[in-house]
Each structure stands twice: as structure tokens, then as C-alpha cells.
N, C-alpha and C positions, 0 to 999 in steps of 0.2 A: 558445610554441607550446602550443594546446590538448591538454590529453589526453582519450583518449575510454575508455568502459569500456559492457560490454555486460552489463545487470543483468538478473538472472533471478529468479524467485521461488524459493525453494528451501524446501518443507515442511518440517517439523521432526519429522515422525512422523505416525502414522495417524491417520485423522479418524473420528471416531466417528458411523455412521450414524444419521439421525434417522427415528423411526418415522413413518411416516406421508407421507414427502418426496415419494416417487415420483408422487403424485397433486398435486404443486404445478409449474407450469410458471410459470417465471421468464424475464424479458427483462432482461438487465444491459447499462447503459448509463454511459457515464462522461464527465465533463467537467472542464477543468484550471482549476482555481479560485485556484491560486498566486498570492500578492500579490506573492512577490519570487523572484527565481531561477529564474524559469520557463524561463531561457534556459541552464541549466547543471546539475549537479547537485552541483558543489562548484567549489571555487579552491583550485589549487597556492597553496601559501604558503613564502615564503624562511624561512631559519632566524632572519629577525628580526621574522618575522610578517606579512612586507609581501605582498598579491595579487601573484600571478606571472602566471598564466593561467587560464582556465576549463578545467573539465573536465565534457564534455559525455557524454550516454548514445548509444551507437550505436543506442538502440531507444526507440520511444516509450514515455517510463514511465506517463502515463495511460493507454495502451492495456495496459500491462504489468499495472497496478492493475486494470483492470476485468477482464483473463482470469485473476489470482491469485484475485481475487473468485469469477468463475465456477467456476473451478477447485476452490476450496472447496467450495462451495454443491453443486456437482456431486457431489465426494465424499460428501458426508454425504446424498445420495440425491435432492438435486432436480432436477428437470428443467429443461433450459435450451433456450429458445427463444421465437417470438412467442406471450405469453399475456397474461394478464388482470392478472397482478400486474408492476410494473416495479421494478426495483430500481435507483435512481441513486446513482451513487458520485461523487462529487467530490472529487477531490485538492485538498489543501489544503497540503500540504508535501513535498516531496520531497529533502531536501538532504542533505550530510554537510559538518561544519564542523570544518576543523583549529585547535584550539586550542592556544597554547603556554602553559604552566603556568611557574613557576620554574625548574623543574629538568626539565621532561618536556613532550612534544608529547601531548594529546588528539586523539583524530579522534569526534566524535560525529555519527552518522547518523540521522537522523530522517524517518518517514514518518507523515502523517497525513492520514486521508480520513474524509468522512461517508457514510453511507449512508442513503438515503431508499429507504422501500419506499412506492408508492401503486398503489392499481386502476384499473381502466378508466378510472372517472370523475376521474382527478387526486386523490382524498382520501388524504392522508397518512395511512397506518398505523401505520407506525415512522419514529424516525428517529434516529440515533444517530452519534457521532465515534468513531474507532478510531485508536490512535496505537501506534508502535513506535520506541525508541531503543535504538540500539546505541551503546556505548562503548568504545574500547579504545585502547591506546596505541600509537604508532608513531614510525618514526625519520624517513621522508621521505615528505612530502604526495603521494602518488601517485593516479593513477586505481583502480590494484589495489586500493589502501586504501579507496578512497571507494566502490568496487563492493561489497566484501564488508560493509564499514559499513553500507550501504544494502540489501542482501540480507539481511541479518540483522535490520535494522528493519523492512522490509517482512513477514517471516517472522513477528515479533512483532505485528504490527498484523493480520495475516489470522488470527492464531491467537487473539486476542482476539476477533474477528468469530467465527469458528466456535465460540467457548465460550459466546457471548452466548444464553443461553436464551431471554430476551424476543424477540430477533430470532426466534428457531425457531418460537416459539408464535404472533406475529405473521404469518408467513407461514402455518403451516399453519390459523390462524383464518380469514384471508382466504380462502384457497382453498375454504374448507367454506361460507361465506357467499356 
């Protein structure tokens, strides 16, 4: 029987506002570009490592990543709404893998997304990928373990985006031109 998990973005601390960000209006969109595991966020495994059942998200993980990017940019002071600049998010991976080692089990949650900033004419002004990986030990492969691992990985990926000074400068520069 498939397991389900409600994944959420859990910020890991305060976000530093970006000077001048209030003058920048952004439209954020997202698409699913996962090449594998688009139908699940993890797979339960037996003690022998055999795949048993899918674990699916209760919520739309593509929309979750989009909303998380929006939340982070808004916390930095950027305005979100219909504007001249479009921030496109492409989800590349959102998966938790339960892995068996010789004497233990490890869960590896990974979130990867690319972000592209374009102007009203469609010119790409900035592009970069962000990733987060959470690794932990566990006893039973469960939906709650996958949920925790993926939430940590998402938080790490968003933190990398928020710390990207080149992204901040690209958004500020584009708004001035």
C-alpha cells in the first residue's frame, strides 16, 4: 500500500533583506522537469532492500518549490506579482532514496531545481541550479522519514538560492534597466 506525506518548506532562520529589492516586481512560475520518479517522492523498501510500495506527496511538489522560492524572494524584499521579470523554476529532482549499507540504513533526500530569470522580451538574464541533500540514518523506510529528509533538502536548496549574491544583483540590475 502506498504511503503519503505532506511536504512543506521549513525555513532555517531569518532572511536578510536585499537593499533595493522593493522596487523589483517578479513573476514566479514553475514546471516539472523530473526525468524519473515524477510519480513519487520515495519508495518503501524491505529489510532486504527490495522495493515494496511508492511514497507519494499529499501536495503538489512543483507548486511547493515555486511557493518556497516566492516566499524566500518575498522575505528578501522582492515584490511578487505580474511584472517585467519572470523567475522560472524547473524542478529537476525531488526524491528520497532509502539505501542499505552493510550494517545500517541511510536515507538520502535530494531536491534540485534550476532557476532562470528572463525579461519581458524573453532574454535570459540569469540562470543557475540549486540543490539540497539531507542524509540521515533510519530503522524503517517510512513516509514520515521521507518527509523529514525532503523538507531538510528543500530548505538547503532554498537557502543556497537566498545566499546567491549574483542572483540578487541580476534581479536588481534588470529592474533598473
